[in-house]
TORKOL-4160 file (C-alpha; in steps of 0.2 Angstrom, whole numbers, padded with zeros to 4 digits, m for minus):
388
<pt num="1" X="0000" Y="0000" Z="0000"/>
<pt num="2" X="0007" Y="0017" Z="m0005"/>
<pt num="3" X="0009" Y="0029" Z="0010"/>
<pt num="4" X="0017" Y="0044" Z="0001"/>
<pt num="5" X="0020" Y="0048" Z="m0017"/>
<pt num="6" X="0028" Y="0064" Z="m0024"/>
<pt num="7" X="0035" Y="0070" Z="m0041"/>
<pt num="8" X="0052" Y="0079" Z="m0041"/>
<pt num="9" X="0053" Y="0084" Z="m0059"/>
<pt num="10" X="0041" Y="0087" Z="m0073"/>
<pt num="11" X="0040" Y="0073" Z="m0086"/>
<pt num="12" X="0039" Y="0074" Z="m0105"/>
<pt num="13" X="0023" Y="0069" Z="m0114"/>
<pt num="14" X="0023" Y="0051" Z="m0120"/>
<pt num="15" X="0025" Y="0048" Z="m0138"/>
<pt num="16" X="0015" Y="0037" Z="m0149"/>
<pt num="17" X="0029" Y="0025" Z="m0152"/>
<pt num="18" X="0033" Y="0011" Z="m0139"/>
<pt num="19" X="0050" Y="0014" Z="m0133"/>
<pt num="20" X="0060" Y="m0001" Z="m0126"/>
<pt num="21" X="0062" Y="0003" Z="m0107"/>
<pt num="22" X="0074" Y="m0007" Z="m0096"/>
<pt num="23" X="0069" Y="m0010" Z="m0078"/>
<pt num="24" X="0084" Y="m0010" Z="m0066"/>
<pt num="25" X="0081" Y="m0012" Z="m0047"/>
<pt num="26" X="0096" Y="m0008" Z="m0036"/>
<pt num="27" X="0097" Y="m0011" Z="m0017"/>
<pt num="28" X="0103" Y="0004" Z="m0007"/>
<pt num="29" X="0116" Y="0002" Z="0007"/>
<pt num="30" X="0109" Y="m0009" Z="0021"/>
<pt num="31" X="0096" Y="m0017" Z="0009"/>
<pt num="32" X="0098" Y="m0035" Z="0004"/>
<pt num="33" X="0097" Y="m0041" Z="m0014"/>
<pt num="34" X="0082" Y="m0053" Z="m0010"/>
<pt num="35" X="0072" Y="m0037" Z="m0006"/>
<pt num="36" X="0077" Y="m0029" Z="m0022"/>
<pt num="37" X="0072" Y="m0045" Z="m0032"/>
<pt num="38" X="0055" Y="m0044" Z="m0023"/>
<pt num="39" X="0052" Y="m0026" Z="m0028"/>
<pt num="40" X="0058" Y="m0030" Z="m0046"/>
<pt num="41" X="0046" Y="m0044" Z="m0048"/>
<pt num="42" X="0031" Y="m0034" Z="m0042"/>
<pt num="43" X="0036" Y="m0019" Z="m0053"/>
<pt num="44" X="0039" Y="m0029" Z="m0068"/>
<pt num="45" X="0023" Y="m0039" Z="m0066"/>
<pt num="46" X="0013" Y="m0023" Z="m0065"/>
<pt num="47" X="0021" Y="m0013" Z="m0079"/>
<pt num="48" X="0025" Y="m0026" Z="m0092"/>
<pt num="49" X="0007" Y="m0025" Z="m0099"/>
<pt num="50" X="0008" Y="m0006" Z="m0102"/>
<pt num="51" X="0003" Y="m0002" Z="m0119"/>
<pt num="52" X="0013" Y="0014" Z="m0119"/>
<pt num="53" X="0030" Y="0006" Z="m0118"/>
<pt num="54" X="0039" Y="m0011" Z="m0121"/>
<pt num="55" X="0046" Y="m0015" Z="m0104"/>
<pt num="56" X="0060" Y="m0028" Z="m0102"/>
<pt num="57" X="0070" Y="m0035" Z="m0088"/>
<pt num="58" X="0087" Y="m0030" Z="m0091"/>
<pt num="59" X="0096" Y="m0043" Z="m0081"/>
<pt num="60" X="0085" Y="m0057" Z="m0088"/>
<pt num="61" X="0088" Y="m0051" Z="m0106"/>
<pt num="62" X="0107" Y="m0052" Z="m0103"/>
<pt num="63" X="0106" Y="m0070" Z="m0096"/>
<pt num="64" X="0093" Y="m0076" Z="m0109"/>
<pt num="65" X="0097" Y="m0092" Z="m0118"/>
<pt num="66" X="0086" Y="m0093" Z="m0134"/>
<pt num="67" X="0078" Y="m0110" Z="m0137"/>
<pt num="68" X="0083" Y="m0118" Z="m0153"/>
<pt num="69" X="0088" Y="m0134" Z="m0161"/>
<pt num="70" X="0106" Y="m0135" Z="m0169"/>
<pt num="71" X="0109" Y="m0141" Z="m0187"/>
<pt num="72" X="0113" Y="m0159" Z="m0182"/>
<pt num="73" X="0098" Y="m0161" Z="m0171"/>
<pt num="74" X="0086" Y="m0154" Z="m0185"/>
<pt num="75" X="0094" Y="m0166" Z="m0198"/>
<pt num="76" X="0093" Y="m0181" Z="m0187"/>
<pt num="77" X="0074" Y="m0178" Z="m0183"/>
<pt num="78" X="0070" Y="m0175" Z="m0201"/>
<pt num="79" X="0079" Y="m0190" Z="m0207"/>
<pt num="80" X="0071" Y="m0201" Z="m0193"/>
<pt num="81" X="0054" Y="m0195" Z="m0199"/>
<pt num="82" X="0058" Y="m0198" Z="m0217"/>
<pt num="83" X="0064" Y="m0216" Z="m0213"/>
<pt num="84" X="0048" Y="m0219" Z="m0204"/>
<pt num="85" X="0038" Y="m0213" Z="m0219"/>
<pt num="86" X="0049" Y="m0225" Z="m0230"/>
<pt num="87" X="0044" Y="m0240" Z="m0219"/>
<pt num="88" X="0061" Y="m0242" Z="m0211"/>
<pt num="89" X="0057" Y="m0242" Z="m0192"/>
<pt num="90" X="0074" Y="m0248" Z="m0186"/>
<pt num="91" X="0083" Y="m0235" Z="m0195"/>
<pt num="92" X="0071" Y="m0222" Z="m0189"/>
<pt num="93" X="0073" Y="m0228" Z="m0171"/>
<pt num="94" X="0092" Y="m0226" Z="m0172"/>
<pt num="95" X="0091" Y="m0209" Z="m0179"/>
<pt num="96" X="0078" Y="m0202" Z="m0167"/>
<pt num="97" X="0087" Y="m0210" Z="m0152"/>
<pt num="98" X="0103" Y="m0200" Z="m0157"/>
<pt num="99" X="0092" Y="m0184" Z="m0159"/>
<pt num="100" X="0084" Y="m0187" Z="m0142"/>
<pt num="101" X="0101" Y="m0190" Z="m0134"/>
<pt num="102" X="0108" Y="m0174" Z="m0141"/>
<pt num="103" X="0093" Y="m0164" Z="m0136"/>
<pt num="104" X="0094" Y="m0170" Z="m0118"/>
<pt num="105" X="0112" Y="m0165" Z="m0117"/>
<pt num="106" X="0107" Y="m0146" Z="m0117"/>
<pt num="107" X="0089" Y="m0145" Z="m0111"/>
<pt num="108" X="0090" Y="m0127" Z="m0107"/>
<pt num="109" X="0091" Y="m0122" Z="m0125"/>
<pt num="110" X="0080" Y="m0135" Z="m0133"/>
<pt num="111" X="0061" Y="m0131" Z="m0136"/>
<pt num="112" X="0050" Y="m0143" Z="m0127"/>
<pt num="113" X="0039" Y="m0145" Z="m0142"/>
<pt num="114" X="0054" Y="m0152" Z="m0152"/>
<pt num="115" X="0058" Y="m0164" Z="m0138"/>
<pt num="116" X="0040" Y="m0170" Z="m0137"/>
<pt num="117" X="0039" Y="m0172" Z="m0156"/>
<pt num="118" X="0055" Y="m0183" Z="m0156"/>
<pt num="119" X="0048" Y="m0194" Z="m0142"/>
<pt num="120" X="0032" Y="m0196" Z="m0151"/>
<pt num="121" X="0040" Y="m0201" Z="m0168"/>
<pt num="122" X="0052" Y="m0213" Z="m0158"/>
<pt num="123" X="0036" Y="m0221" Z="m0150"/>
<pt num="124" X="0029" Y="m0223" Z="m0168"/>
<pt num="125" X="0045" Y="m0231" Z="m0174"/>
<pt num="126" X="0045" Y="m0243" Z="m0160"/>
<pt num="127" X="0027" Y="m0248" Z="m0163"/>
<pt num="128" X="0031" Y="m0251" Z="m0182"/>
<pt num="129" X="0046" Y="m0262" Z="m0176"/>
<pt num="130" X="0033" Y="m0273" Z="m0166"/>
<pt num="131" X="0039" Y="m0266" Z="m0150"/>
<pt num="132" X="0022" Y="m0261" Z="m0143"/>
<pt num="133" X="0026" Y="m0262" Z="m0125"/>
<pt num="134" X="0041" Y="m0251" Z="m0126"/>
<pt num="135" X="0031" Y="m0239" Z="m0137"/>
<pt num="136" X="0017" Y="m0239" Z="m0124"/>
<pt num="137" X="0029" Y="m0235" Z="m0110"/>
<pt num="138" X="0037" Y="m0220" Z="m0120"/>
<pt num="139" X="0019" Y="m0213" Z="m0124"/>
<pt num="140" X="0014" Y="m0214" Z="m0105"/>
<pt num="141" X="0030" Y="m0205" Z="m0100"/>
<pt num="142" X="0027" Y="m0192" Z="m0113"/>
<pt num="143" X="0009" Y="m0189" Z="m0107"/>
<pt num="144" X="0016" Y="m0186" Z="m0089"/>
<pt num="145" X="0025" Y="m0170" Z="m0094"/>
<pt num="146" X="0015" Y="m0166" Z="m0110"/>
<pt num="147" X="m0002" Y="m0169" Z="m0103"/>
<pt num="148" X="m0011" Y="m0154" Z="m0111"/>
<pt num="149" X="m0009" Y="m0161" Z="m0129"/>
<pt num="150" X="0002" Y="m0172" Z="m0139"/>
<pt num="151" X="0010" Y="m0166" Z="m0155"/>
<pt num="152" X="0004" Y="m0174" Z="m0171"/>
<pt num="153" X="0014" Y="m0186" Z="m0181"/>
<pt num="154" X="0022" Y="m0179" Z="m0197"/>
<pt num="155" X="0025" Y="m0197" Z="m0204"/>
<pt num="156" X="0015" Y="m0211" Z="m0210"/>
<pt num="157" X="0004" Y="m0218" Z="m0195"/>
<pt num="158" X="0009" Y="m0236" Z="m0191"/>
<pt num="159" X="m0004" Y="m0249" Z="m0189"/>
<pt num="160" X="m0012" Y="m0249" Z="m0171"/>
<pt num="161" X="m0007" Y="m0231" Z="m0167"/>
<pt num="162" X="m0024" Y="m0225" Z="m0163"/>
<pt num="163" X="m0028" Y="m0240" Z="m0151"/>
<pt num="164" X="m0011" Y="m0237" Z="m0143"/>
<pt num="165" X="m0015" Y="m0219" Z="m0140"/>
<pt num="166" X="m0032" Y="m0223" Z="m0131"/>
<pt num="167" X="m0023" Y="m0237" Z="m0121"/>
<pt num="168" X="m0009" Y="m0225" Z="m0115"/>
<pt num="169" X="m0022" Y="m0211" Z="m0111"/>
<pt num="170" X="m0032" Y="m0223" Z="m0099"/>
<pt num="171" X="m0015" Y="m0229" Z="m0091"/>
<pt num="172" X="m0010" Y="m0210" Z="m0088"/>
<pt num="173" X="m0027" Y="m0206" Z="m0081"/>
<pt num="174" X="m0025" Y="m0220" Z="m0068"/>
<pt num="175" X="m0008" Y="m0214" Z="m0062"/>
<pt num="176" X="m0008" Y="m0208" Z="m0044"/>
<pt num="177" X="0001" Y="m0191" Z="m0039"/>
<pt num="178" X="0015" Y="m0185" Z="m0028"/>
<pt num="179" X="0025" Y="m0170" Z="m0023"/>
<pt num="180" X="0041" Y="m0162" Z="m0027"/>
<pt num="181" X="0051" Y="m0149" Z="m0017"/>
<pt num="182" X="0063" Y="m0137" Z="m0027"/>
<pt num="183" X="0076" Y="m0127" Z="m0019"/>
<pt num="184" X="0090" Y="m0116" Z="m0027"/>
<pt num="185" X="0105" Y="m0107" Z="m0022"/>
<pt num="186" X="0102" Y="m0092" Z="m0022"/>
<pt num="187" X="0084" Y="m0094" Z="m0017"/>
<pt num="188" X="0070" Y="m0083" Z="m0024"/>
<pt num="189" X="0071" Y="m0091" Z="m0042"/>
<pt num="190" X="0055" Y="m0093" Z="m0053"/>
<pt num="191" X="0051" Y="m0111" Z="m0054"/>
<pt num="192" X="0041" Y="m0119" Z="m0069"/>
<pt num="193" X="0036" Y="m0138" Z="m0070"/>
<pt num="194" X="0032" Y="m0143" Z="m0088"/>
<pt num="195" X="0030" Y="m0125" Z="m0093"/>
<pt num="196" X="0018" Y="m0121" Z="m0079"/>
<pt num="197" X="0024" Y="m0108" Z="m0066"/>
<pt num="198" X="0023" Y="m0115" Z="m0048"/>
<pt num="199" X="0031" Y="m0101" Z="m0038"/>
<pt num="200" X="0048" Y="m0095" Z="m0031"/>
<pt num="201" X="0061" Y="m0107" Z="m0023"/>
<pt num="202" X="0060" Y="m0115" Z="m0010"/>
<pt num="203" X="0043" Y="m0122" Z="m0016"/>
<pt num="204" X="0034" Y="m0138" Z="m0014"/>
<pt num="205" X="0023" Y="m0143" Z="m0029"/>
<pt num="206" X="0010" Y="m0155" Z="m0026"/>
<pt num="207" X="m0003" Y="m0165" Z="m0036"/>
<pt num="208" X="0011" Y="m0170" Z="m0049"/>
<pt num="209" X="0008" Y="m0186" Z="m0059"/>
<pt num="210" X="0020" Y="m0200" Z="m0055"/>
<pt num="211" X="0034" Y="m0200" Z="m0067"/>
<pt num="212" X="0047" Y="m0189" Z="m0075"/>
<pt num="213" X="0044" Y="m0170" Z="m0076"/>
<pt num="214" X="0054" Y="m0156" Z="m0083"/>
<pt num="215" X="0058" Y="m0142" Z="m0070"/>
<pt num="216" X="0065" Y="m0125" Z="m0076"/>
<pt num="217" X="0073" Y="m0113" Z="m0063"/>
<pt num="218" X="0076" Y="m0095" Z="m0068"/>
<pt num="219" X="0083" Y="m0080" Z="m0059"/>
<pt num="220" X="0088" Y="m0063" Z="m0066"/>
<pt num="221" X="0107" Y="m0062" Z="m0068"/>
<pt num="222" X="0109" Y="m0081" Z="m0068"/>
<pt num="223" X="0109" Y="m0095" Z="m0081"/>
<pt num="224" X="0093" Y="m0104" Z="m0084"/>
<pt num="225" X="0093" Y="m0122" Z="m0078"/>
<pt num="226" X="0081" Y="m0136" Z="m0085"/>
<pt num="227" X="0082" Y="m0153" Z="m0076"/>
<pt num="228" X="0072" Y="m0169" Z="m0077"/>
<pt num="229" X="0064" Y="m0173" Z="m0060"/>
<pt num="230" X="0057" Y="m0190" Z="m0055"/>
<pt num="231" X="0041" Y="m0189" Z="m0045"/>
<pt num="232" X="0038" Y="m0204" Z="m0034"/>
<pt num="233" X="0026" Y="m0209" Z="m0020"/>
<pt num="234" X="0036" Y="m0200" Z="m0007"/>
<pt num="235" X="0041" Y="m0182" Z="m0008"/>
<pt num="236" X="0056" Y="m0179" Z="m0019"/>
<pt num="237" X="0069" Y="m0164" Z="m0017"/>
<pt num="238" X="0077" Y="m0156" Z="m0032"/>
<pt num="239" X="0092" Y="m0145" Z="m0027"/>
<pt num="240" X="0098" Y="m0133" Z="m0040"/>
<pt num="241" X="0114" Y="m0123" Z="m0040"/>
<pt num="242" X="0112" Y="m0107" Z="m0052"/>
<pt num="243" X="0127" Y="m0101" Z="m0061"/>
<pt num="244" X="0129" Y="m0082" Z="m0063"/>
<pt num="245" X="0128" Y="m0075" Z="m0080"/>
<pt num="246" X="0144" Y="m0065" Z="m0081"/>
<pt num="247" X="0137" Y="m0051" Z="m0093"/>
<pt num="248" X="0122" Y="m0047" Z="m0081"/>
<pt num="249" X="0133" Y="m0048" Z="m0066"/>
<pt num="250" X="0146" Y="m0035" Z="m0074"/>
<pt num="251" X="0132" Y="m0024" Z="m0079"/>
<pt num="252" X="0124" Y="m0024" Z="m0061"/>
<pt num="253" X="0141" Y="m0021" Z="m0053"/>
<pt num="254" X="0144" Y="m0006" Z="m0064"/>
<pt num="255" X="0126" Y="0001" Z="m0061"/>
<pt num="256" X="0129" Y="m0002" Z="m0042"/>
<pt num="257" X="0145" Y="0008" Z="m0043"/>
<pt num="258" X="0134" Y="0022" Z="m0051"/>
<pt num="259" X="0123" Y="0024" Z="m0036"/>
<pt num="260" X="0129" Y="0041" Z="m0030"/>
<pt num="261" X="0126" Y="0048" Z="m0048"/>
<pt num="262" X="0108" Y="0041" Z="m0050"/>
<pt num="263" X="0096" Y="0055" Z="m0048"/>
<pt num="264" X="0107" Y="0068" Z="m0057"/>
<pt num="265" X="0102" Y="0077" Z="m0072"/>
<pt num="266" X="0115" Y="0068" Z="m0083"/>
<pt num="267" X="0124" Y="0052" Z="m0081"/>
<pt num="268" X="0135" Y="0041" Z="m0092"/>
<pt num="269" X="0128" Y="0023" Z="m0095"/>
<pt num="270" X="0138" Y="0007" Z="m0099"/>
<pt num="271" X="0137" Y="0003" Z="m0118"/>
<pt num="272" X="0129" Y="m0013" Z="m0114"/>
<pt num="273" X="0112" Y="m0005" Z="m0112"/>
<pt num="274" X="0113" Y="0003" Z="m0129"/>
<pt num="275" X="0118" Y="m0014" Z="m0136"/>
<pt num="276" X="0102" Y="m0022" Z="m0129"/>
<pt num="277" X="0092" Y="m0010" Z="m0139"/>
<pt num="278" X="0085" Y="0000" Z="m0124"/>
<pt num="279" X="0079" Y="0018" Z="m0127"/>
<pt num="280" X="0076" Y="0022" Z="m0109"/>
<pt num="281" X="0081" Y="0015" Z="m0092"/>
<pt num="282" X="0070" Y="0015" Z="m0076"/>
<pt num="283" X="0082" Y="0014" Z="m0061"/>
<pt num="284" X="0073" Y="0011" Z="m0045"/>
<pt num="285" X="0083" Y="0012" Z="m0028"/>
<pt num="286" X="0076" Y="0001" Z="m0014"/>
<pt num="287" X="0080" Y="0006" Z="0004"/>
<pt num="288" X="0073" Y="m0003" Z="0020"/>
<pt num="289" X="0064" Y="0008" Z="0032"/>
<pt num="290" X="0057" Y="0003" Z="0049"/>
<pt num="291" X="0039" Y="0006" Z="0042"/>
<pt num="292" X="0042" Y="m0003" Z="0026"/>
<pt num="293" X="0052" Y="0001" Z="0010"/>
<pt num="294" X="0057" Y="0017" Z="0002"/>
<pt num="295" X="0058" Y="0018" Z="m0017"/>
<pt num="296" X="0066" Y="0031" Z="m0028"/>
<pt num="297" X="0063" Y="0029" Z="m0047"/>
<pt num="298" X="0073" Y="0039" Z="m0060"/>
<pt num="299" X="0069" Y="0038" Z="m0079"/>
<pt num="300" X="0084" Y="0041" Z="m0091"/>
<pt num="301" X="0087" Y="0041" Z="m0109"/>
<pt num="302" X="0100" Y="0028" Z="m0112"/>
<pt num="303" X="0109" Y="0037" Z="m0127"/>
<pt num="304" X="0110" Y="0054" Z="m0120"/>
<pt num="305" X="0110" Y="0050" Z="m0102"/>
<pt num="306" X="0097" Y="0064" Z="m0098"/>
<pt num="307" X="0085" Y="0062" Z="m0084"/>
<pt num="308" X="0067" Y="0063" Z="m0089"/>
<pt num="309" X="0059" Y="0062" Z="m0072"/>
<pt num="310" X="0060" Y="0056" Z="m0054"/>
<pt num="311" X="0048" Y="0049" Z="m0042"/>
<pt num="312" X="0048" Y="0042" Z="m0024"/>
<pt num="313" X="0036" Y="0031" Z="m0015"/>
<pt num="314" X="0034" Y="0022" Z="0002"/>
<pt num="315" X="0026" Y="0005" Z="0003"/>
<pt num="316" X="0024" Y="m0009" Z="0015"/>
<pt num="317" X="0034" Y="m0025" Z="0013"/>
<pt num="318" X="0030" Y="m0035" Z="0004"/>
<pt num="319" X="0022" Y="m0023" Z="m0008"/>
<pt num="320" X="0003" Y="m0029" Z="m0007"/>
<pt num="321" X="m0003" Y="m0017" Z="m0021"/>
<pt num="322" X="0011" Y="m0018" Z="m0035"/>
<pt num="323" X="0000" Y="m0010" Z="m0048"/>
<pt num="324" X="m0004" Y="0005" Z="m0037"/>
<pt num="325" X="0015" Y="0006" Z="m0033"/>
<pt num="326" X="0020" Y="0005" Z="m0051"/>
<pt num="327" X="0006" Y="0017" Z="m0056"/>
<pt num="328" X="0013" Y="0030" Z="m0045"/>
<pt num="329" X="0031" Y="0029" Z="m0051"/>
<pt num="330" X="0026" Y="0027" Z="m0069"/>
<pt num="331" X="0014" Y="0042" Z="m0070"/>
<pt num="332" X="0026" Y="0054" Z="m0062"/>
<pt num="333" X="0041" Y="0049" Z="m0073"/>
<pt num="334" X="0033" Y="0045" Z="m0089"/>
<pt num="335" X="0017" Y="0054" Z="m0092"/>
<pt num="336" X="0010" Y="0072" Z="m0091"/>
<pt num="337" X="m0002" Y="0078" Z="m0078"/>
<pt num="338" X="m0020" Y="0080" Z="m0083"/>
<pt num="339" X="m0025" Y="0097" Z="m0088"/>
<pt num="340" X="m0038" Y="0107" Z="m0078"/>
<pt num="341" X="m0056" Y="0105" Z="m0084"/>
<pt num="342" X="m0060" Y="0119" Z="m0097"/>
<pt num="343" X="m0078" Y="0126" Z="m0095"/>
<pt num="344" X="m0088" Y="0129" Z="m0110"/>
<pt num="345" X="m0103" Y="0140" Z="m0112"/>
<pt num="346" X="m0120" Y="0134" Z="m0116"/>
<pt num="347" X="m0122" Y="0123" Z="m0132"/>
<pt num="348" X="m0127" Y="0133" Z="m0148"/>
<pt num="349" X="m0145" Y="0127" Z="m0148"/>
<pt num="350" X="m0147" Y="0134" Z="m0131"/>
<pt num="351" X="m0142" Y="0152" Z="m0136"/>
<pt num="352" X="m0156" Y="0165" Z="m0139"/>
<pt num="353" X="m0149" Y="0170" Z="m0156"/>
<pt num="354" X="m0150" Y="0153" Z="m0163"/>
<pt num="355" X="m0169" Y="0152" Z="m0161"/>
<pt num="356" X="m0171" Y="0169" Z="m0167"/>
<pt num="357" X="m0162" Y="0164" Z="m0183"/>
<pt num="358" X="m0173" Y="0148" Z="m0184"/>
<pt num="359" X="m0189" Y="0159" Z="m0182"/>
<pt num="360" X="m0184" Y="0171" Z="m0195"/>
<pt num="361" X="m0180" Y="0157" Z="m0208"/>
<pt num="362" X="m0197" Y="0149" Z="m0204"/>
<pt num="363" X="m0205" Y="0166" Z="m0207"/>
<pt num="364" X="m0198" Y="0168" Z="m0224"/>
<pt num="365" X="m0203" Y="0150" Z="m0229"/>
<pt num="366" X="m0186" Y="0142" Z="m0228"/>
<pt num="367" X="m0186" Y="0125" Z="m0222"/>
<pt num="368" X="m0173" Y="0122" Z="m0209"/>
<pt num="369" X="m0168" Y="0104" Z="m0203"/>
<pt num="370" X="m0159" Y="0102" Z="m0187"/>
<pt num="371" X="m0150" Y="0087" Z="m0181"/>
<pt num="372" X="m0146" Y="0088" Z="m0163"/>
<pt num="373" X="m0132" Y="0078" Z="m0155"/>
<pt num="374" X="m0128" Y="0077" Z="m0137"/>
<pt num="375" X="m0111" Y="0084" Z="m0131"/>
<pt num="376" X="m0102" Y="0087" Z="m0115"/>
<pt num="377" X="m0099" Y="0104" Z="m0109"/>
<pt num="378" X="m0082" Y="0100" Z="m0101"/>
<pt num="379" X="m0066" Y="0092" Z="m0107"/>
<pt num="380" X="m0063" Y="0075" Z="m0098"/>
<pt num="381" X="m0051" Y="0078" Z="m0084"/>
<pt num="382" X="m0040" Y="0062" Z="m0088"/>
<pt num="383" X="m0030" Y="0066" Z="m0104"/>
<pt num="384" X="m0020" Y="0050" Z="m0103"/>
<pt num="385" X="m0023" Y="0032" Z="m0102"/>
<pt num="386" X="m0014" Y="0018" Z="m0094"/>
<pt num="387" X="m0018" Y="0000" Z="m0098"/>
<pt num="388" X="m0012" Y="m0015" Z="m0087"/>
């Protein structure tokens, strides 16, 4: 809940283009990084749907690892599908097994849709090679972590495929559930199980179907980790050690050294921010207070280093109303203040001279048609719009 909010500098009007703004939250002296991460998460969640700008998490963008298949994996998958089409199931099994092994060696960079597609075609090849039990086990395992929808076969459908799909669906529905505890060092990392967000570490995820699931752990400034986790009848624990992304760490260190300069009318930013394609940077300093947290936000142009506006806010911890908190900082740094209502006189059809003219025209035999439309007498007080 916001207790106080003030603007220390006028802001420039927002433009029609959507500038790319980097959000950077820095802890002040005596404030731990966990608190800064908490504030960053709340601010980003509230501001990322703003239609005025394109907000990005700077540290996360630096540590981002785009998902893709390399040339070898694409070739193996395509050749395996072609072999299955050519009724060569054993050759298809060899090719798809090699592709699957290569993908599992770097799960953090492999799209899960490609992994599921490879598993599905390998099961089809096993069925075509008369290994029905092996194919059934593979399909059940695939349904455990891909329960929403299986991908479609791109190859020829082997005999008995539809019956096998129905059988594995019944087996999967009869499986019991268990729980998984995920911890990380450092803590506070976002956790995803099979693509579904489950909270921040340490976290216990319950009602998971027994079998192997894929757990993704992400934290700004650290490399993403994707690991398979086996869920059994007893609660399992997955401990993840996150490796720092050097580029993000160096940038945050440089920005931390700039703390005494943040708030000045002109600062010099590291070249890394421009290389990320950022037009502006929203720097938020977080400081612990006895009554909660004190935040100071400063919006800068990255290229020129010029200050566009500043704002301060006080909030309880944890921030219970992140949208209200973000709204206070964003309106005072990004948008103009609403103009005062402008009073207008009576509408033209309420004026005495209008009806005098109508009467004169009617007296002279001139037909006058009037289409009256309702209108407001004042300009709306809110001249800007913020969408979340």
